[in-house]
N, C-alpha and C positions, 0 to 999 in steps of 0.2 A: 549859533554855529554848533555843528555836531563834532564829537570827539572820535578820532580814529581808533579802532581796536587793533593795536599793534601785535596782538597774539594770533591773528588770523593768518591763514596761508597766503592771503593776498599780499601781506607784508613780506612774506618769505621770498617773493620774486625780486624785491628790491634789495634785501639783505639776507640772502639764503644762508650764509655762514652762521647767522644768528640762530638758525633753525635746524641745520643739518650738519652732521659731523663727517659724513662720507658720501661718496657717490651712491652707495647702496641705500643710504637713508633717503636720498632724493628719489631713487627708483621705487622704494617701498611706500612712498607717500601717495596713497590712493585718492587724496583730495586734489592732487595736481593732474592736469592733463599731460599727455605725452609731449605736447608742444611746450608746455611750461617747464617740464623736466628737462627738455632739450635746451631751452634758454639758459637754465641754471648751469647745467653741465658744460655747455659750450662756453659760457663765460668763465668757468673755472679752468677750462683747457687753454684759455688765452695765454699767449706768450708774455703778456704784461705781468702775469703772476709767476713766471718762471723764476726759479732761484738761480742767480747768476752762475754760481759754482756747480750747481746740480740741475741742469735743464730738464731732467726727467721728473723733477718735483715741482709742485706749485705751492706758493705761499699765499693762501687765500686770506684777504683781510677779514678779521673777525674770527678766524679759526686759530686754535691754539697749537696746531700741528700741521706739518706739510702734508699734501695729498699727492699720491703718485699719479702722474699723467696717464700711465697705463690703466689705472683703475677708472679714471674719468672716461677715457676712450672706450674701455670695455663696457661701461654703463651706457654710453651712447650707442654702441653696437647692439646692445640688448634692446634698446628702444627701437632700433631699426630692424630687429628680428634677425640680425646676422650672427648672433652668438647665443647659444643655449647657456642657461645658468650653470656656472661651474666648469665650463669648457673653454679653455684659452683659444683665442683666435690665432691664426697663422700670422707670424711676424716676419716682415721683410725689412731689409735695410742692412746697415753695417753691423758687424759683430758687437761693437760698443753699444749701439742703439738697442740691439736685441737683448743684451745683458741688462741694460737700464730698464727696459720694459718688463723683463722678467723679475725685476726686483733685486738684481744683483748690484751691489754697490759699484758705482762708477765714479764716485767723487770722494 
């Protein structure tokens, strides 16, 4: 029986938080395809990782810090070519939601 090499990027798809600290780390991994990056980022955006008292943050298992949903969604927009690096996307929705996405404390 062969032994799996858990340090490869193949393993990163199953436990991405063990390999990446931020959405930018995922975007900058040139060994991953855009589809693989989208899988990781989409899973991080999932409501199942939302912090109950701060729904604009995600508590990703295996990560030692919360991740802003706005950063995850921004990375997904970059993959889709909808946002240039460093340029914020237009935000629609309630004022509280806009404040949360822009990183202003809402909780």
